[in-house]
C-alpha positions in Angstrom: -32.1 23.3 13.9 -32.0 19.7 14.9 -31.1 18.9 18.5 -27.9 16.8 18.6 -28.9 15.5 22.0 -31.7 13.4 20.5 -30.6 9.8 19.9 -31.5 7.7 16.8 -31.1 4.1 15.9 -29.9 3.0 12.5 -30.6 -0.6 11.7 -28.3 -2.0 8.9 -29.5 -4.9 6.8 -28.8 -7.7 6.1 -26.3 -7.4 9.0 -29.1 -6.7 11.5 -26.7 -4.4 13.2 -28.0 -1.5 15.3 -26.1 1.8 15.4 -26.8 4.4 18.1 -26.1 7.9 16.8 -27.3 11.5 17.2 -29.7 13.4 15.0 -27.7 15.3 12.4 -24.9 12.7 12.3 -23.4 11.9 8.9 -24.6 8.4 7.9 -21.3 7.3 6.4 -19.4 8.3 9.5 -21.9 6.5 11.7 -21.5 3.3 9.5 -17.7 3.6 9.7 -17.8 4.0 13.5 -19.8 0.8 13.7 -17.3 -1.0 11.4 -19.9 -1.7 8.8 -18.0 -2.5 5.6 -19.0 0.0 3.0 -17.1 1.5 0.1 -15.9 5.1 0.2 -13.6 5.4 -2.7 -13.5 9.3 -2.5 -13.3 9.4 1.3 -16.8 10.9 1.6 -16.4 13.7 -0.9 -19.6 12.6 -2.7 -17.9 12.2 -6.1 -17.5 8.4 -6.5 -21.1 7.2 -5.9 -19.8 4.0 -4.2 -21.5 4.4 -0.8 -25.1 4.1 -2.0 -27.6 2.6 0.4 -31.3 1.7 0.2 -33.7 3.2 2.8 -36.2 0.5 3.9 -38.0 2.5 6.5 -37.7 5.8 8.3 -36.5 9.2 7.1 -33.3 11.1 6.7 -32.2 14.1 4.7 -29.5 15.0 2.3 -26.9 17.5 3.4 -28.7 20.0 1.1 -31.9 19.5 3.1 -33.9 17.3 0.8 -36.0 14.6 2.5 -35.0 11.0 2.0 -37.7 8.4 2.6 -38.5 4.7 2.0 -37.3 3.4 -1.3 -34.7 6.1 -1.9 -31.1 5.1 -2.5 -29.0 8.1 -1.3 -25.2 8.3 -0.9 -24.4 7.6 2.7 -21.7 10.3 2.7 -24.4 12.9 1.7 -27.0 11.7 4.2 -27.8 13.1 7.7 -29.6 11.0 10.2 -32.8 12.7 11.4 -34.8 9.8 12.9 -34.7 6.1 13.4 -33.8 4.5 10.1 -33.6 1.0 8.6 -31.4 0.7 5.5 -29.9 -2.0 3.3 -26.3 -1.9 2.2 -26.3 -3.7 -1.2 -23.4 -6.0 -2.2 -22.0 -3.5 -4.8 -21.6 -0.9 -2.0 -19.8 -3.2 0.3 -16.0 -3.1 0.7 -14.7 -6.5 -0.3 -12.8 -7.9 2.7 -10.7 -11.0 3.0 -7.6 -12.4 4.4 -4.4 -10.6 3.2 -1.7 -13.1 2.3 1.7 -12.1 3.6 3.5 -15.0 2.0 5.4 -14.8 -1.3 4.1 -17.0 -4.1 6.5 -19.8 -5.1 7.3 -18.4 -8.5 8.5 -15.2 -6.7 10.5 -16.9 -4.0 12.6 -18.5 -6.7 13.6 -15.2 -8.2 14.3 -12.9 -5.3 17.1 -14.6 -3.4 19.9 -12.1 -2.9 23.3 -12.5 -4.5 24.7 -12.5 -1.0 23.2 -13.0 2.5 22.3 -9.9 4.5 24.5 -9.7 7.6 22.8 -9.6 10.9 23.9 -6.3 12.5 20.6 -4.8 13.5 19.7 -1.2 14.1 18.9 -2.3 17.7 22.0 -3.9 19.2 22.1 -6.4 22.1 25.5 -5.8 23.8 26.6 -7.6 27.0 28.7 -5.3 29.2 30.7 -5.8 32.4 31.3 -2.5 34.3 34.0 -1.8 36.8 32.2 -1.1 40.1 32.6 2.4 41.4 35.0 3.3 44.2 36.2 6.4 46.1 39.1 6.4 43.5 36.7 6.1 40.6 33.5 8.1 41.2 32.3 8.2 37.6 28.5 8.4 37.4 26.5 5.3 36.5 25.6 6.6 33.1 29.1 7.6 32.1 30.4 4.3 33.5 27.9 2.5 31.3 28.9 4.6 28.2 32.6 3.8 28.9 31.9 0.1 28.9 29.8 0.4 25.7 32.6 2.3 24.0 35.1 -0.4 24.8 32.9 -3.1 23.4 31.3 -1.3 20.4 33.8 1.3 19.4 31.0 3.8 19.3 32.0 7.1 20.9 28.7 8.9 21.8 25.7 7.5 23.6 22.5 8.9 25.1 19.8 7.2 27.2 16.1 7.3 27.3 14.4 8.7 30.5 13.1 5.3 31.5 16.6 3.8 31.4 18.0 6.6 33.5 15.3 6.1 36.1 16.0 2.4 36.6 19.8 2.5 35.9 21.1 2.7 39.5 19.0 -0.2 40.8 19.5 -2.4 37.7 23.3 -2.1 37.7 23.7 -2.9 41.4 21.1 -5.7 41.4 23.0 -7.4 38.6 26.4 -6.9 40.2 27.5 -4.5 37.5 26.9 -6.9 34.7 24.1 -6.2 32.2 22.9 -6.5 28.7 22.5 -3.2 27.0 19.9 -2.6 24.3 20.7 0.4 22.2 19.6 1.7 18.8 22.0 3.1 16.2 20.8 6.6 15.3 23.9 7.0 13.0 25.1 10.1 14.8 25.1 8.3 18.1 23.7 5.3 20.0 20.8 5.6 22.3 20.4 3.2 25.3 16.8 2.1 25.5 17.1 -0.7 28.1 19.4 -2.4 30.6 18.5 -6.1 30.9 19.4 -8.7 33.5 21.3 -11.7 32.0 18.2 -14.0 32.1 16.1 -11.4 30.2 18.7 -10.7 27.6 16.8 -12.5 24.8 13.9 -10.1 24.7 15.0 -8.2 21.6 12.7 -8.2 18.6 12.2 -6.0 15.6 9.3 -5.2 13.3 9.5 -4.5 9.6 6.4 -2.9 8.2 5.2 -2.2 4.6 2.5 0.4 4.9 0.7 0.2 1.6 -2.3 2.3 0.5 -4.4 -0.9 0.4 -2.6 -3.3 2.7 -0.2 -3.3 5.6 2.2 -6.3 6.0 4.5 -6.8 9.0 7.4 -9.2 9.7 8.4 -9.9 13.3 12.2 -10.6 13.5 14.5 -11.9 16.2 17.2 -9.3 16.4 19.7 -11.8 17.8 19.9 -13.9 14.7 17.8 -12.1 12.0 15.2 -14.9 11.8 11.6 -14.2 11.1 9.2 -15.2 13.8 6.1 -14.6 11.7 4.5 -12.4 9.0 1.0 -11.1 8.8 -1.0 -8.7 6.7 -4.3 -6.8 6.9 -6.2 -4.3 4.8 -5.2 -0.7 5.7 -8.1 0.7 7.8 -7.6 4.0 6.1 -9.6 2.6 3.2 -12.7 4.0 4.7 -11.2 7.5 4.3 -10.6 7.0 0.6 -9.3 4.5 -1.9 -6.1 6.3 -3.0 -3.6 8.8 -1.6 -5.3 11.9 -3.1 -8.7 11.1 -1.6 -7.0 10.6 1.8 -5.2 13.9 1.5 -8.5 15.5 0.7 -10.0 13.7 3.7 -7.3 15.1 5.9 -8.1 18.7 4.8 -11.8 18.5 4.6 -12.9 16.5 7.6 -12.8 17.7 11.2 -9.8 16.0 12.9 -9.1 14.3 9.6 -5.3 14.0 10.1 -5.9 12.3 13.5 -8.5 9.9 12.1 -6.0 8.8 9.4 -3.2 8.4 12.0 -5.4 6.3 14.3 -6.5 4.1 11.3 -3.0 3.2 10.2 -1.6 2.8 13.8 -4.6 0.7 14.7 -3.9 -1.6 11.7 -0.3 -2.0 12.7 -1.2 -2.6 16.3 -3.6 -5.4 15.3 -0.8 -7.0 13.3 1.6 -6.7 16.3 -1.0 -8.3 18.6 -1.4 -11.2 16.1 2.3 -11.7 15.6 3.4 -11.7 19.2 0.5 -14.0 20.2 1.5 -16.5 17.5 5.2 -16.3 18.3 4.7 -16.5 22.1 6.6 -13.3 22.9 5.8 -10.0 24.6 4.9 -6.8 22.8 7.3 -4.9 25.0 10.1 -7.1 23.6 9.8 -5.2 20.3 12.7 -2.7 20.5 12.9 -1.4 16.9 10.4 -0.8 14.0 11.3 0.0 10.4 8.6 1.2 8.1 8.4 1.5 4.3 5.6 3.4 2.8 4.8 6.1 0.2 5.1 9.7 1.3 1.5 10.1 2.2 1.3 7.0 4.2 4.3 8.0 6.3 2.9 11.5 6.9 -0.3 10.0 8.1 1.5 7.5 10.3 3.2 10.3 12.1 0.1 12.6 12.1 1.8 15.1 9.8 -0.2 17.4 7.5 -0.1 15.8 4.0 -1.9 18.6 2.1 1.1 20.2 0.4 2.0 16.8 -1.2 -0.8 17.4 -3.8 -0.3 21.2 -4.2 2.2 22.6 -6.6 5.2 22.6 -6.1 4.4 19.3 -4.3 6.6 19.6 -1.2 6.1 17.2 1.7 6.6 18.2 5.3 9.6 15.9 5.6 11.4 13.4 3.4 13.4 11.6 6.1 11.5 11.4 9.4 13.9 11.4 12.4 13.6 8.2 14.5 10.8 8.6 17.1 9.9 6.7 20.2 7.1 4.2 19.6 5.1 5.8 22.4 5.0 9.1 20.5 2.9 7.5 17.7 1.1 5.1 20.0 2.5 1.8 18.7 2.1 -1.1 21.1 5.7 -2.1 21.5 8.4 -1.1 24.1 7.5 2.5 24.6 11.2 3.4 24.1 11.5 1.4 20.9 12.7 3.5 18.0 10.6 3.8 14.9 12.5 4.4 11.7 11.0 5.2 8.3 12.9 4.7 5.1 13.4 8.0 3.4 11.2 9.4 0.6 12.6 11.0 -2.6 9.6 13.2 -3.4 5.9 13.7 -2.8 5.0 10.6 -4.9 8.1 8.5 -4.7 8.4 7.3 -1.2 10.3 5.1 1.2 8.5 2.0 -0.3 10.2 2.4 -3.6 13.5 3.2 -1.9 13.1 0.0 0.1 12.4 -1.9 -3.2 15.5 -0.4 -4.8 17.5 -1.4 -1.8 16.4 -5.0 -1.6 16.6 -5.4 -5.4 20.2 -4.1 -5.3 19.5 -1.7 -8.2 22.7 0.3 -7.9 24.8 -2.9 -8.1 23.2 -4.2 -11.4 25.3 -4.0 -14.5 22.4 -4.3 -16.9 19.9 -1.5 -17.3 17.0 -2.3 -15.0 13.4 -1.0 -14.5 11.7 -1.5 -11.1 7.9 -1.2 -11.5 5.7 -1.2 -8.5 2.0 -1.2 -9.4 -0.4 -0.4 -6.6 -2.8 2.4 -6.3 0.0 4.4 -7.7 2.6 3.3 -10.3 6.1 4.0 -9.0 9.0 3.3 -11.4 12.7 3.5 -11.1 15.2 3.2 -13.9 18.8 2.1 -12.9 21.5 2.8 -15.5 25.2 2.7 -14.8 24.7 3.1 -11.0 22.4 6.1 -11.4 18.7 6.0 -10.5 15.9 8.0 -12.1 12.4 7.7 -10.6 8.9 8.9 -11.3 5.3 8.2 -10.2 2.6 7.7 -12.7 -0.9 8.4 -11.4 -2.6 5.1 -12.4 -5.3 5.3 -9.8 -6.8 2.2 -8.0 -8.3 0.6 -11.1 -5.8 -2.4 -11.1 -6.8 -3.0 -7.5 -10.5 -3.1 -8.4 -11.2 0.5 -7.4 -13.5 2.6 -9.6 -14.4 -0.4 -11.7 -18.0 -1.5 -11.5 -17.1 -5.2 -11.5 -13.8 -4.7 -9.6 -12.8 -6.3 -6.4 -9.7 -7.1 -4.4 -8.0 -10.5 -4.6 -10.5 -12.2 -2.2 -12.1 -15.6 -2.5 -14.5 -15.5 -5.5 -12.6 -12.8 -7.3 -12.1 -13.7 -11.0 -8.3 -13.9 -11.7 -8.2 -15.4 -15.2 -10.4 -15.0 -18.3 -10.5 -16.5 -21.8 -13.1 -15.3 -24.3 -13.6 -17.1 -27.6 -13.8 -15.1 -30.9 -17.3 -13.7 -31.2 -17.7 -13.1 -27.5 -20.3 -15.9 -26.7 -18.0 -18.4 -24.9 -16.4 -17.1 -21.7 -14.3 -19.2 -19.4 -12.9 -17.9 -16.1 -11.2 -19.0 -12.9 -12.0 -17.5 -9.4 -9.7 -17.5 -6.4 -10.5 -20.5 -4.3 -13.0 -21.8 -6.8 -15.7 -19.8 -5.1 -18.8 -18.3 -6.9 -17.8 -15.0 -8.6 -17.9 -11.8 -6.6 -16.0 -9.5 -9.0 -12.8 -9.2 -11.0 -9.5 -8.5 -9.3 -6.5 -6.7 -10.8 -4.9 -9.6 -12.5 -8.2 -10.7 -13.9 -8.9 -7.2 -15.3 -5.6 -7.3 -17.3 -6.6 -10.8 -18.6 -10.1 -9.5 -19.3 -9.0 -6.4 -21.3 -6.7 -8.6 -23.4 -9.4 -11.3 -23.9 -12.0 -8.7 -24.9 -9.6 -7.3 -27.5 -8.5 -10.6 -28.9 -12.1 -11.9 -29.2 -13.2 -8.8 -31.1 -15.6 -7.7 -28.3 -13.8 -4.3 -28.1 -11.6 -2.4 -30.6 -8.2 -0.9 -30.0 -9.8 2.3 -28.5 -11.7 0.2 -26.0 -15.1 0.7 -27.6 -17.6 -2.2 -27.8 -18.2 -3.8 -31.1 -21.9 -3.0 -31.3 -22.3 -5.2 -34.4 -21.3 -8.3 -32.4 -24.0 -11.0 -32.5 -23.8 -12.0 -28.8 -26.4 -12.0 -26.1 -23.7 -11.0 -23.7 -23.4 -7.5 -25.1 -26.4 -5.4 -24.2 -27.4 -1.7 -23.8 -27.0 -0.2 -20.4 -28.0 3.1 -18.7 -24.9 4.7 -20.1 -23.6 3.0 -23.3 -23.1 -0.8 -23.3 -22.2 -3.5 -20.9 -20.9 -7.0 -21.4 -21.9 -10.0 -19.3 -18.9 -11.7 -17.9 -20.5 -14.1 -15.5 -24.3 -14.8 -15.4 -26.2 -14.3 -12.2 -26.7 -18.0 -11.6 -22.9 -18.4 -11.2 -22.3 -15.3 -8.9 -22.5 -15.1 -5.2 -25.2 -12.4 -5.0 -27.2 -13.8 -8.0 -26.7 -10.7 -10.2 -24.9 -10.7 -13.5 -21.3 -9.6 -13.3 -20.7 -7.1 -16.1 -18.1 -4.7 -17.4 -19.2 -1.3 -18.8 -17.7 1.1 -21.3 -16.6 3.5 -18.5 -14.7 0.6 -16.8 -12.8 -0.2 -20.0 -11.8 3.5 -20.4 -10.6 3.6 -16.8 -8.5 0.5 -17.3 -7.0 1.9 -20.5 -6.1 5.2 -18.8 -4.5 3.3 -15.9 -2.3 1.2 -18.1 -1.5 4.2 -20.3 -0.2 6.1 -17.2 2.2 3.3 -16.3 3.5 2.9 -19.8 3.9 6.6 -20.3 5.8 6.8 -17.0 8.2 4.1 -18.3 8.6 6.0 -21.5 9.4 9.3 -19.7 12.3 7.7 -17.8 13.7 6.2 -20.9 13.4 9.2 -23.1 15.0 11.5 -20.5 18.1 9.3 -20.9 17.6 9.1 -24.7 17.0 5.3 -24.5 14.5 3.0 -26.0 12.8 -0.2 -24.6 15.3 -2.5 -26.2 18.0 -1.0 -24.0 16.3 -2.4 -20.9 18.0 -5.6 -19.8 15.6 -6.4 -16.9 12.2 -5.3 -15.7 11.5 -6.1 -12.0 7.8 -6.3 -11.2 7.1 -5.6 -7.5 4.1 -5.6 -5.3 1.5 -8.3 -4.4 -0.6 -7.4 -7.5 2.4 -7.7 -9.8 3.3 -11.3 -8.7 0.3 -12.8 -10.4 0.2 -10.8 -13.7 -0.1 -12.7 -17.0 2.9 -11.1 -18.8 1.6 -11.9 -22.3 -1.7 -10.2 -21.5 0.0 -7.2 -19.8 2.3 -6.6 -22.9 -0.6 -7.2 -25.3 -2.6 -4.3 -23.8 0.4 -2.1 -23.6 1.0 -2.0 -19.9 4.7 -3.1 -20.2 7.2 -2.7 -23.1 7.2 -5.5 -25.6 10.6 -7.1 -24.8 11.6 -10.7 -24.4 9.6 -12.3 -21.5 12.6 -13.7 -19.9 13.8 -10.2 -19.2 10.9 -9.8 -16.7 11.4 -10.9 -13.1 8.8 -11.0 -10.3 10.3 -9.6 -7.0 7.2 -9.7 -4.8 6.9 -7.4 -1.8 10.3 -5.7 -2.3 9.2 -2.9 0.1 8.8 -5.2 3.1 12.0 -7.0 2.1 13.9 -3.7 2.1 12.4 -2.6 5.4 13.5 -6.0 6.9 17.0 -5.6 5.4 17.4 -2.2 7.0 16.1 -3.5 10.3 18.6 -6.3 10.6 21.6 -4.6 9.0 22.8 -1.1 10.0 24.8 -0.7 6.9 21.7 -1.2 4.8 19.9 1.5 6.7 22.7 3.9 5.8 22.6 2.6 2.2 18.9 3.4 2.0 19.7 7.0 3.0 22.4 7.2 0.4 20.2 5.6 -2.2 17.4 8.2 -1.6 19.8 11.1 -1.7 21.3 9.8 -5.0 17.9 9.1 -6.7 16.8 11.7 -9.2 13.0 12.4 -9.0 11.2 13.2 -12.3 8.1 15.2 -11.4 5.7 14.5 -14.2 3.4 17.3 -13.2 6.2 20.0 -13.5 5.8 22.3 -16.5 8.9 21.1 -18.3 7.7 17.4 -18.0 3.9 17.7 -18.1 3.5 18.3 -21.8 5.8 15.4 -22.8 4.1 13.1 -20.3 0.7 14.0 -21.7 1.9 13.3 -25.2 3.1 9.9 -24.1 -0.1 9.2 -22.2 -2.5 10.1 -25.0 -0.4 7.9 -27.4 -0.8 5.0 -25.0 -4.6 5.3 -24.7 -5.1 2.6 -27.2 -4.6 -1.2 -27.1 -1.7 -1.6 -27.0 -0.6 1.8 -28.4 -1.1 4.1 -31.3 2.3 3.1 -32.6 1.9 -0.6 -33.2 5.6 -1.0 -34.2 6.4 -0.6 -30.5 4.5 -3.9 -29.9 5.6 -6.3 -32.6 4.3 -9.4 -30.7 0.7 -7.9 -30.4 -1.9 -8.8 -33.0 -2.7 -6.0 -35.4 -6.3 -5.7 -34.2 -8.9 -3.3 -35.4 -7.2 -0.1 -36.7 -10.5 1.6 -37.6 -10.6 3.3 -34.2 -7.5 5.3 -35.1 
């Protein structure tokens, strides 16, 4: 047995970073501890093959005991450090990083303005109170005296107080001559007093709205006195290193020692870095943040609170909690006022969470007269159909393909990511556009939709996604497994290697788009409706804001309806969280909305067979039933 007391040094190239670890340590975990950016799509389960490294010198061993030496290219997640080691992390194994834009694109801002302004009546109230000083004739306690004054001003009957407020109450009231500004949070059943401020400090009341996405986390710092935003910032969710999608992170929680705690620390660490950035830029104090409202899918909210998410993926798919009671920020280690209350918008089911509830809230789905679909495409495809005030929701397991995950040429929307493609008939002439005009590093989600459509229209692939092997183009060539097509030659890429797409990539993309479309069809058929009945399709999420609609319809991702019925609504989850933060009625509306939303579990026995039929029918470009897509070119029908 190897001694775990023996120290080893792992040198990572080309970073020239040196990592100190113990013999027997898992290499992937050591790289993560040292913040070396390396892909881990499956969370270290050894199934995705994305964390491959190249050994330049030294030795290691696989977790099965096989010796790894110079020239080998093992998976980091299946490698144990046994001695000093020098290794190279190739470009294709590196997790693409870049700045996360928290701003809405112009074409989105023009479409999401609400029909009416959201009132400023925040969940954390700033209420000036003047108390009657005590006397021998009025010996009411300081706390009861404060509650009495608050009742007179607010009309709220019941109040409680945090321990820190009670400890400082006697001195604060007397020092301020029985005048104070009370900060209290509306817990719906009662109000809780979280601070008593002197008049000169009465302005320190801020709130934080947070969209906790599987891929990114975006936060908005808000002045609770007037509802104005003081700044917005985004960052990649640090949980990526534990897996690319929610299922791999749930597996991480169950299979890794202390996995739940690691996931919790990763997401709270991400939020705390955003808090640090926002308060620094706004020139305010972290302790001035008195309320936090989070929107996230059910798994993300479980990991934020350190709850076991494992039953989310096990039939009958029951989460620990749908609506998390408001907690003190100190309980989950957020760097705000320790007594600040953290609210999470309620989930509807295991795979329809508070983010889609927030989107439904901010999009005013229940108020729309026309039948409306809200589609949020991320690492999961969450869909809500609003009809006559009723809401029916489902989650289609699209996977991370449209965010670049599991695609050999895929990347996130970083500088150098290809976002637009045009391929001339015959496949020889390819034009493309990268983000920022940088040399190509990969293809992001919007580029993958464009690419799939362009390959089909150019005759490079047929409707089943197979390459046309009779194509007379040097770009199409045999690969280790099937064929690959050269998108960008090496002299135009950042790392000098050809950027290609493979047969397996195309199949993954088709499966992802088929899952989204099948989910839409399931909602419609459960109400005996067809696509033509839909008056509006709202496309939410950062990815959705840049989609080429014609290409998306052409490949069968969205129904083939008039393009003016589509509307981009951007980050509807963050907007909903912010709305609930600054308006107490909206927080109550979100609770009602979640209770009234019907969740269609596509994995349930009574739905699974019908969903599979819809899914299989959609595994062609655009669909096996071409009459559903009248605007699409007939294409090659030989594949059918």
